[in-house]
C-alpha positions as CSV (number, residue, x, y, z in Angstrom):
1,M,0.0,0.0,0.0
2,V,1.7,3.2,1.2
3,T,5.5,3.3,1.3
4,G,6.4,6.9,2.0
5,Y,3.7,7.9,4.6
6,S,3.2,6.7,8.1
7,I,0.0,4.8,8.9
8,R,-1.0,7.7,11.2
9,V,-0.7,10.3,8.4
10,A,-2.3,8.0,5.9
11,E,-5.3,7.5,8.1
12,A,-5.5,11.2,8.9
13,I,-5.6,12.0,5.2
14,Q,-8.3,9.4,4.5
15,S,-10.5,10.5,7.4
16,A,-10.4,14.2,6.5
17,S,-13.0,15.9,4.4
18,D,-12.3,15.5,0.7
19,T,-14.2,18.8,0.0
20,L,-11.0,20.6,1.1
21,L,-8.3,21.3,-1.6
22,G,-5.5,20.3,0.7
23,V,-7.1,17.0,1.5
24,R,-7.5,16.3,-2.2
25,L,-3.9,17.1,-2.7
26,G,-3.0,14.8,0.2
27,R,-5.1,11.9,-1.1
28,T,-3.6,12.3,-4.6
29,C,0.0,12.4,-3.1
30,L,-0.8,9.4,-0.9
31,E,-2.1,7.4,-3.9
32,L,0.9,8.2,-6.1
33,D,3.4,8.2,-3.1
34,V,4.6,11.7,-3.9
35,P,6.9,12.8,-0.9
36,V,5.8,15.7,1.3
37,T,9.2,17.3,0.7
38,E,8.6,17.4,-3.0
39,V,5.2,18.9,-2.5
40,A,6.5,21.5,-0.2
41,K,9.4,22.4,-2.5
42,R,7.2,22.6,-5.5
43,L,4.6,24.9,-3.8
44,G,7.1,27.0,-1.8
45,V,5.8,26.2,1.6
46,T,7.1,24.1,4.6
47,R,6.5,20.5,5.2
48,P,4.4,21.2,8.3
49,T,2.2,23.4,6.2
50,V,1.7,20.6,3.7
51,Y,0.8,18.1,6.5
52,S,-1.6,20.6,7.8
53,W,-3.4,20.9,4.5
54,F,-3.3,17.1,3.9
55,T,-5.2,16.6,7.2
56,G,-7.6,19.4,6.8
57,K,-6.3,21.4,9.8
58,S,-5.6,24.4,7.6
59,V,-6.2,25.4,3.9
60,P,-4.2,27.5,1.5
61,T,-5.9,30.9,1.7
62,D,-3.8,33.0,-0.6
63,P,-5.5,33.1,-4.0
64,D,-2.3,32.7,-5.9
65,L,-1.2,29.8,-3.8
66,R,-4.6,28.2,-4.0
67,H,-4.4,28.3,-7.8
68,K,-0.9,26.8,-7.7
69,V,-2.1,23.9,-5.5
70,E,-5.1,23.3,-7.8
71,Q,-2.8,23.2,-10.8
72,Y,-0.5,20.8,-9.0
73,V,-3.3,18.5,-8.0
74,E,-4.5,18.4,-11.6
75,A,-1.0,17.7,-12.9
76,L,-0.5,14.9,-10.5
77,A,-3.9,13.4,-11.3
78,G,-3.0,13.6,-14.9
79,G,0.1,11.5,-14.3
80,K,2.6,14.4,-14.6
81,R,5.0,14.8,-11.7
């Protein structure tokens, strides 16, 4: 199943509301085993920020960052990393 995420993180992602952009990002990354470090670097944020988005504890609120996250989710879902 999951190789790059702890069971605790994987369960937190799966139990969070998939209506949130960060949770959708988390589920996509979990499915594709995209490292949190890669996500953080790509989006210009910290790893704790990414984990917070993944679990629904916070959301990207800056419009430009939200757009960047949306594009990244679409690219990952389309098979482009």
